[in-house]
C-alpha distance (Angstrom), angle and dihedral (degrees) to the residues before:
residue distance angle dihedral
M1 . . .
T2 3.80 . .
Q3 3.87 126.7 .
S4 3.86 91.1 -103.3
E5 3.87 93.3 50.3
K6 3.99 90.7 48.8
M7 3.77 86.6 49.3
E8 3.66 93.2 52.0
I9 3.75 93.2 50.1
I10 3.92 89.9 49.5
T11 3.81 89.9 51.3
L12 3.80 91.7 47.8
V13 3.79 93.5 53.3
E14 3.83 94.3 44.5
Q15 3.82 90.4 52.6
S16 3.75 98.6 39.7
T17 3.80 119.7 114.9
V18 3.83 92.6 -143.3
S19 3.76 130.4 61.8
A20 3.84 123.3 -69.2
K21 3.85 88.8 -116.6
A22 3.91 93.5 54.0
T23 3.79 92.7 44.7
L24 3.84 94.2 48.3
K25 3.79 90.5 47.8
E26 3.84 90.5 50.6
I27 3.77 93.7 53.8
G28 3.82 94.1 38.3
I29 3.84 101.9 -115.1
N30 3.75 123.2 141.7
R31 3.76 112.2 -118.0
S32 3.84 96.5 -136.0
T33 3.77 89.3 50.7
F34 3.90 91.4 49.3
Y35 3.87 91.1 48.7
Q36 3.83 92.5 51.5
W37 3.81 86.4 54.1
Y38 3.82 93.7 45.2
K39 3.86 92.4 48.6
R40 3.79 91.9 53.6
Y41 3.76 90.8 44.7
L42 3.89 92.1 54.4
S43 3.81 88.6 46.2
D44 3.74 104.0 43.5
G45 3.81 104.7 8.7
Y46 3.78 122.0 -138.2
D47 3.91 91.4 -17.1
G48 3.75 89.0 60.9
L49 3.82 91.9 66.6
A50 3.80 92.4 66.1
D51 3.87 116.0 109.6
Q52 3.58 108.6 -87.4
P53 3.88 117.0 -125.2
Y54 3.82 115.1 -113.5
Q55 3.79 109.7 -104.1
R56 3.84 114.1 -165.5
T57 3.79 112.3 -139.9
S58 3.76 123.0 -148.2
G59 3.85 111.1 -94.4
W60 3.62 121.5 -130.3
N61 3.91 90.6 -122.4
Q62 3.83 94.4 50.2
L63 3.77 113.7 136.1
P64 3.81 115.9 -106.8
P65 3.83 115.4 -115.1
A66 3.82 90.6 -109.9
E67 3.84 92.8 57.2
K68 3.83 91.9 45.8
G69 3.80 88.2 51.8
R70 3.89 90.6 47.6
I71 3.79 90.9 53.7
V72 3.92 90.1 54.4
E73 3.76 91.1 47.2
L74 3.81 93.5 49.6
A75 3.80 91.6 48.5
L76 3.81 89.1 54.8
E77 3.70 91.2 46.1
R78 3.87 95.1 46.6
P79 3.81 105.9 32.3
D80 3.86 88.4 164.0
L81 3.79 92.4 68.0
S82 3.89 118.3 92.3
S83 3.95 118.6 -141.5
R84 3.84 86.5 -96.7
E85 3.83 95.0 49.7
L86 3.79 91.9 43.0
A87 3.83 92.9 52.1
C88 3.86 89.2 53.3
Y89 3.79 92.3 44.0
I90 3.78 91.0 56.1
I91 3.77 93.1 49.6
D92 3.77 92.7 48.2
N93 3.82 97.6 42.3
E94 3.79 109.3 20.9
G95 3.89 96.4 43.1
W96 3.91 96.3 -130.6
F97 3.77 131.9 100.4
V98 3.89 127.6 -116.0
S99 3.79 128.4 159.3
E100 3.72 125.1 -125.3
S101 3.69 93.8 -116.0
T102 3.80 91.9 53.0
V103 3.77 90.3 52.5
Y104 3.76 91.8 47.7
R105 3.78 92.5 50.8
I106 3.77 93.9 49.0
L107 3.92 93.9 47.2
K108 3.82 90.9 45.1
S109 3.88 91.1 51.7
Q110 3.92 85.4 52.7
G111 3.76 93.2 47.2
L112 3.90 92.5 -115.2
V113 3.80 96.9 123.2
T114 3.84 113.0 95.0
T115 3.71 133.5 175.6
P116 3.81 110.4 -109.9
A117 3.69 116.2 -108.8
Y118 3.82 92.1 -129.0
R119 3.75 138.5 39.3
L120 3.75 120.4 -123.3
M121 3.81 115.7 -123.8
E122 3.87 114.8 -107.9
A123 3.74 111.8 -138.5
A124 3.71 139.0 173.7
D125 3.79 95.6 -120.4
H126 3.76 104.8 170.0
F127 3.81 139.5 72.2
Y128 3.73 129.5 -132.6
N129 3.80 85.8 -104.9
P130 3.95 102.2 41.4
T131 3.84 120.0 -160.6
T132 3.68 116.3 -96.7
A133 3.74 103.8 -165.5
P134 3.84 139.3 18.7
N135 3.81 121.1 -76.4
Q136 3.80 96.3 24.5
L137 3.79 91.3 105.9
W138 3.85 133.0 11.5
Q139 3.79 121.8 -166.3
T140 3.99 119.5 -152.3
D141 3.77 130.6 -175.2
F142 3.75 142.2 150.9
T143 3.77 126.7 -119.2
Y144 3.79 129.9 178.3
F145 3.77 142.9 -124.4
K146 3.83 132.3 -174.5
I147 3.76 116.0 -132.6
K148 3.75 116.8 -159.4
H149 3.87 111.2 -104.1
W150 3.80 90.9 -4.7
G151 3.85 103.6 71.9
W152 3.74 128.8 -139.2
Y153 3.80 125.0 -10.3
Y154 3.72 128.2 -171.1
L155 3.74 129.5 -137.5
S156 3.92 116.8 -149.3
T157 3.83 111.8 -163.9
V158 3.83 136.4 -179.9
L159 3.83 114.8 -155.0
D160 3.83 126.8 -175.6
D161 3.86 108.1 -120.5
Y162 3.78 95.3 -144.7
S163 3.71 102.4 42.9
R164 3.86 101.1 23.4
Y165 3.74 84.2 -131.4
I166 3.87 114.4 157.5
L167 3.71 104.4 -129.0
A168 3.83 99.7 177.2
W169 3.86 142.7 -7.8
E170 3.71 138.5 177.7
L171 3.78 132.3 -171.5
C172 3.82 108.1 -134.8
P173 3.86 135.0 -174.5
G174 3.89 88.0 -135.7
M175 3.77 143.3 13.9
Q176 3.78 104.2 -108.9
A177 3.70 131.8 150.1
V178 3.87 91.8 -112.0
D179 3.89 88.5 58.9
V180 3.80 87.0 56.2
E181 3.77 92.9 47.8
R182 3.81 92.5 52.6
T183 3.73 92.1 48.8
V184 3.81 93.9 49.5
Q185 3.77 88.1 44.4
A186 3.76 91.3 55.3
A187 3.78 90.4 46.8
L188 3.86 91.3 54.2
Q189 3.83 89.5 51.8
A190 3.81 92.8 47.5
S191 3.86 92.7 47.8
S192 3.79 91.2 55.0
L193 3.84 87.4 -144.3
S194 3.82 116.5 166.2
S195 3.88 119.8 -117.6
G196 3.86 88.4 -99.9
Q197 3.79 93.6 55.2
R198 3.72 117.3 74.9
P199 3.85 129.5 155.5
R200 3.72 126.3 -141.4
I201 3.83 113.3 -105.7
L202 3.87 125.7 -140.9
S203 3.79 122.4 -157.6
D204 3.81 137.4 154.4
N205 3.81 122.4 -109.5
G206 3.62 100.8 -92.0
S207 3.91 115.8 144.6
A208 3.83 94.2 -101.1
Y209 3.86 91.7 55.6
V210 3.83 96.5 45.8
S211 3.81 94.0 48.0
R212 3.72 122.4 118.7
Y213 3.75 90.8 -127.7
L214 3.68 95.2 59.8
K215 3.87 90.4 42.0
E216 3.92 89.2 57.6
Y217 3.73 93.4 43.4
L218 3.83 93.4 53.8
K219 3.83 91.2 44.3
E220 3.77 89.7 56.1
E221 3.83 90.0 50.2
G222 3.75 92.4 47.8
I223 3.95 93.4 -119.2
D224 3.76 117.5 149.3
H225 3.93 107.2 -138.8
V226 3.74 117.0 -143.6
R227 3.88 119.0 -173.3
C228 3.68 124.8 -162.3
A229 3.88 122.6 -116.5
P230 3.83 113.4 -83.7
H231 3.84 114.5 -96.0
H232 3.96 89.3 16.1
P233 3.73 105.1 97.7
M234 3.80 90.5 156.8
T235 3.76 89.2 79.1
Q236 3.93 84.0 80.4
G237 3.80 87.0 49.4
K238 3.84 92.7 144.8
I239 3.65 98.3 54.4
E240 3.74 92.7 41.5
R241 3.71 91.7 52.4
Y242 3.73 90.8 49.0
H243 3.92 89.4 53.8
R244 3.86 88.3 50.4
S245 3.84 92.8 50.4
M246 3.85 90.5 46.5
K247 3.70 95.4 48.6
N248 3.86 94.4 46.5
V249 3.90 83.6 65.2
L250 3.77 107.3 29.9
L251 3.89 97.2 44.3
L252 3.78 89.6 62.2
E253 3.83 86.6 79.9
H254 3.83 133.8 54.5
Y255 3.85 121.1 -124.4
Y256 3.77 123.0 -150.4
S257 3.81 99.3 -175.7
P258 3.71 140.0 23.1
D259 3.78 89.8 -114.2
D260 3.81 90.9 56.5
L261 3.76 92.5 54.9
R262 3.96 93.1 41.9
S263 3.81 85.8 56.2
R264 3.84 93.8 51.7
L265 3.81 91.6 42.8
T266 3.92 89.8 53.5
E267 3.85 87.0 52.1
W268 3.75 92.9 48.6
V269 3.82 98.4 45.4
D270 3.86 89.7 50.2
Y271 3.73 90.1 51.2
Y272 3.74 94.5 45.8
N273 3.74 94.5 48.4
H274 3.85 100.1 39.7
Q275 3.80 106.6 23.6
R276 3.76 114.4 24.9
Y277 3.82 115.3 93.3
H278 3.67 111.9 -137.2
E279 3.79 118.3 -150.1
S280 3.86 94.5 -151.7
L281 3.81 89.2 54.2
E282 3.87 91.8 57.6
N283 3.82 89.5 -94.4
T284 3.86 93.4 -57.2
R285 3.77 126.9 124.5
P286 3.79 126.6 -98.8
A287 3.81 91.1 -114.7
D288 3.81 89.2 53.6
A289 3.82 92.6 55.2
Y290 3.74 96.1 42.2
W291 3.69 99.3 47.0
G292 3.87 93.4 42.2
R293 3.74 102.3 -107.9
Q294 3.88 97.8 114.8
D295 3.90 97.3 93.3
Q296 3.84 91.7 50.8
I297 3.74 91.6 50.0
L298 3.72 95.4 50.1
A299 3.86 91.2 45.7
E300 3.84 89.9 51.8
R301 3.90 91.5 49.5
Q302 3.82 89.8 52.3
K303 3.81 86.2 51.6
I304 3.72 92.3 50.2
K305 3.75 91.2 47.0
R306 3.84 93.4 53.6
L307 3.83 92.6 45.8
S308 3.92 90.6 48.6
M309 3.90 92.3 49.1
L310 3.83 89.2 48.0
K311 3.76 92.9 50.9
R312 3.80 94.5 47.3
R313 3.84 92.1 48.2
K314 3.76 90.8 53.0
N315 3.74 92.1 46.3
H316 3.88 90.9 51.7
I317 3.77 91.3 49.1
F318 3.72 90.7 49.4
Q319 3.88 95.1 49.3
R320 3.92 89.0 48.7
V321 3.83 88.6 53.8
Q322 3.61 92.1 46.1
S323 3.82 95.1 50.5
G324 3.74 90.7 54.8
């Protein structure tokens, strides 16, 4: 209501021959609302009936200035981390809680949020019966890189479907069944599975994967081989997405020998397995999910969140007491 409308109602109530309660009920005005207006009118006169501008009060869970500054400092130190990843990094390494949305707002206000120069591939990366633990299903595939003056080289990778953990990889001059065999053998060694424990393995229908040689090797190892439907590469969405994420970073550089590329691949795989927070893994890392640390990390984050909220609430109450 406008100032004049509020003034008319106040005048009507003051001049009414019945009680204020009955008058307000007749005209459909809430009593608490009326008495708020009336209190302001008695205090400031007609000007007090103007709409009051909204004043945001400091919330009890507002971040202290030191923590806000630390967020900006870490963002400058680690520009490779998104707002989501930076929030998780802070909880795991700094020992206090901050939400992804808060990190985003702070970085946006500082001009530190930029639009990525690439678009991640969207893929249907799960089955009707998804895996529920590591080593139930592995995905394997080739991708390619061009090395200056050397030509094309091919990367063979084995990825655990449940955790997205990279078990093994090999840079090869071709795409042969023996290359797949070596990569799978390295994955078996890295997984420390016993001879009686074997995953299924999923691949596309490339010549290396449909060869008799690979079929006999997998049979000897007791590994069931599943191939995706022809013309539907999205069945291998997880490893395809991994390749896209990897190339978004690695193809920013030129490589002049296979050793240069292998060195960079080693760095990338280590980063991906042990440092990169994966949203589909509840913002834990592939190594955490593969080696059984995920539940412990999530429980620790909840503990840090509770302690951070309690500390901020106590600080808020203390500041209110101090201010009178």
